[in-house]
N, C-alpha and C positions, 0 to 999 in steps of 0.2 A: 504493499499500499505506500503511495506517495502522499504523505501528509504534507499540507501547506499552511503556514501560519501568517495571519494577516492582523495587524492593529490598525483599524481605519479611523482612529481618533474620534472626534466629536461630530456628531452630525443630528440632523432633525429626525423625528420619529419616523415619517414616511421613508426616508431614504435608508434608515437603518433596516427597516423591515424588508424593503425592496432587496438590499443587497442579500439578506438572509435567503429571501425566496428565490432570487436568480441563481445564486451558488448552489442551491438544492436542485434547481429544476436543470441546470447544466452540469452538474456533478458527473464526471466520467467513473467507470467501475473501478479504475486503479487509482482513484484520488480522494482524499478526504480533507477538509477544512478545519482549522481551528481559528476561530476569529474572535477578537476582543474589540469593544467599542463603548463610547459614552453618548450622552444625549444633551443637546441644546437646541431649543430651549427644553426645559424639563417636560416630560410627557407621561401621559396616562395611555397605557395600552391595556385593551381588553380582550378577553379570550375569544377565539373564533367563533364560539357558540353562545357568547355573552351578549344581552340585549344593550344597544348603544344608549337607550334611554335610562339605563342605570345610573350614568355619570351625568352630573350637572354641567353641560357643555357651556352654558353661558357664564356661570363662574369661573370655569376653567379657562375660557378666553379672557375674562377680565383680569385673571392672575398671569396671564401669557403663558399658559400650560397648554400644549398639544394634546390632542386625542388620536390614537391610531389603533386600528384592529390588528391583532397578532394573527399570523397563519396557524398558530398552536392554541390549544385549549386552555383551560384555566380561567382565573378570574382577573380582576382589575390590578394592576400594579402602577405606582407612580415612579417612574424611572427619573432619579434625580442624582443623590449622593451614591452612586454605585458604578462598578465596572461590570459590564454586561459580557457575556461569552455566548458564542454560537459554535456548534459542531455540525458539520454536514457529513455524512457517511453513507458510502452506496449500499444498496440492499442486495443480498444473494440469497441462495437457498440455504445457506448455513446461518443467516443473520437471525440474532435474537435482540429484539426491541429492550426487553428488561436487562439483558447482560450489558447491552451498550450504555443504557442509563446509569447502571451500578459502576461500570469502567470509567466513564466520564467523570462522575462525582468523585471516583478514587484519585484521579489524576489532578481534578481540582483541588482536592485535599492535601494531596502532596504538595502543590503549589503554594497552598496558604501556609503549610508548615515550613516551606523554604523561605517564604516572606517574612516570617516571625515565629520563632520558635514557642513563644506564648500561646499559638494557634495549635499546638500538640493535643490539645485537649477537645479540639473539634472531632466530630464523629457523624457517620451516617445513620440515619434514622432507620430503626430494625423492624419497626411495626408498620403493618398495611393501615391505611386509613380509609376509612368509608367516607369518599369525597362526595359520592353522589347524595347521601343524606346531609352532609356538611353544606353543600351548595343551597339547600332549601332553608337554610337558617340566615338571620340577617346578615351575619358575618361572611356569608357565603358568597358574597360579590367581590371579596378581597382575597388575591392569591396568598399573601402572606400570612393569613390568619389560621393556615392549616399546613401541616408538613405530609408529604408523601414520602413513601419508603424509598430509602437511598439519598434523600436529601440530606444537605449538610447542616448540622446543628452545632451549637456551641452552649454547653451547660443546659441543655433542654431546649434552647430557644433557636428558632430558624435564622441561619445565616445566608444560605444560598438557596434560592428556589427556581426550580426548573420545569420546562415543559417540552413535549416531544410530539412530532407528528410526521407521517409519511408523506412526502411530496414528490410525485412521479416516482422514479426508481432510487430515491435516495430518502435518508431521514434527516430531518432538521430537529436538533435539540439546542435551545438556548435558554438562558437564565440570568438572574442578577446576583451578583455578588455584592453585598450591603456594605457600603464604607462609611455611610453616616445615617443620621436618624430622619432626614426629611421626609422619606417614604410614608411616615406614619401619618403625614397630612392628608392621605388618601381619604381618609374619614370625611372631610370637608367637602368632598366633591360627589358623594354617594347620595343619590336621589331615592325617595320612597322608603327610606330605612325606619324599621320600628323601634331602632335603637338610637339613643342620642350620641352626637358626635364625640363628647367627652368619655363615654363608656366605649365606643368602638376604639378610641385612641388608647384607652387603658389595656383593653383586650389586645391589641396590636403590641403595645409596649411589653406586655406580659409574654407574648408568644414570639417576638422577634428580637435580634441584637443586630450589631453592626461593628464592623472593624475598629472604628474609632471609639465606640463604647467600650470594647474589649481591651484595646491597646492604649486607651487614654491618650492617644496623639492623632494628629493630623495625618491622613494616608497620602503617600506618594503613589500616585497611579501608574507612573512609569515603571517604577520598581515592582509593584504588584503585578503589573502586566508581564515584565520579564520574570518573574519567580513563577507566575503560572504556565508560561511558556516551558520553564526548565522542569516545572512538575510534570508535564506531560511528556516530555522527553525521557526524564527518569522513571517515570511509571510504566510508560510503554516501551521502554528500553530502545528507543529510535531517534533519529535525528529528524527536526522538523524544519524544513526549508522555509526561509521567510521569503515571501511574495509581496512586492511593493503594490501598493493600491492602484499605481498608474499601469501596472501590467494587466489590470482586470477591465474586461469590456463589460461594463454594467450599465444599465439604463436607470438611473436614480431620479 
C-alpha cells in the first residue's frame, strides 16, 4: 500500500469536506491517504442523516460560524480548536470496516503519546454504545455527547471523535482531535432542544476533554501534526510519503 500524507492547513468547511470526498472517490486500489487539517471560519458539521433544521442557522451566521453537511454519519460538531484528521483507504475482499476503525485509532493514540508522554493515559473505548437509542435523546444531536467503541478517551472523557463511511470503492474515516474547549459552545446553536443550554454545556463538559485542558498549555498544531504522522509510521511500521497540496487535482 502506498500511503500518502497531506497537511492541507486551514480551510472553510465546504473546502475541507470536498477534499475528503474527492480523495475518497478518486482513491486507487494501491494507495491510501492520511490527511490533517483545520477550519476557518469555525464550522458546525452535521451528519449525513441529520436534519439541517436541528441547527440555528441564523445565530450561527450572526456569530460568523459556517454550517456544512458531512458525508459521514453521526451528529453535530462545532469544529474550532481542533486538529481534524481523515483517512481514505481502498476496499478489497479482505477489508474490515471495524478493524480499520480500530487500527486508525491505535495509530492516532500512538501519535498523541509521541506528542506528549502525559497522554499515555489515553485509551480506546472498549464498550459498545447503543447509539440508536442515544440519538433519540436531547443530547443525541451532539456528536461528542457519546463515545463509540475504539474511540479515544482520557480518564473516561472523549478526546477524539470519529466517523466512517464507504464512498465508491474506498472508505472515508475522519474525526476531531480536540485541542481546546470551544466545541462546547455547540449547545448555543441547537434548535428545539428540551434541555437548557447550561445543562447541555454541563453534560458536554462531563463527557469530553481536550489537549489544552489535559496538558495545561497552548497546543502547537504543527508539532501535533508531525507527532501524529510519526505515530502512523510507527504503528503501521512503514514510511508515509509527503504529498504537497499543489500536486493534488481537486475542485474545492
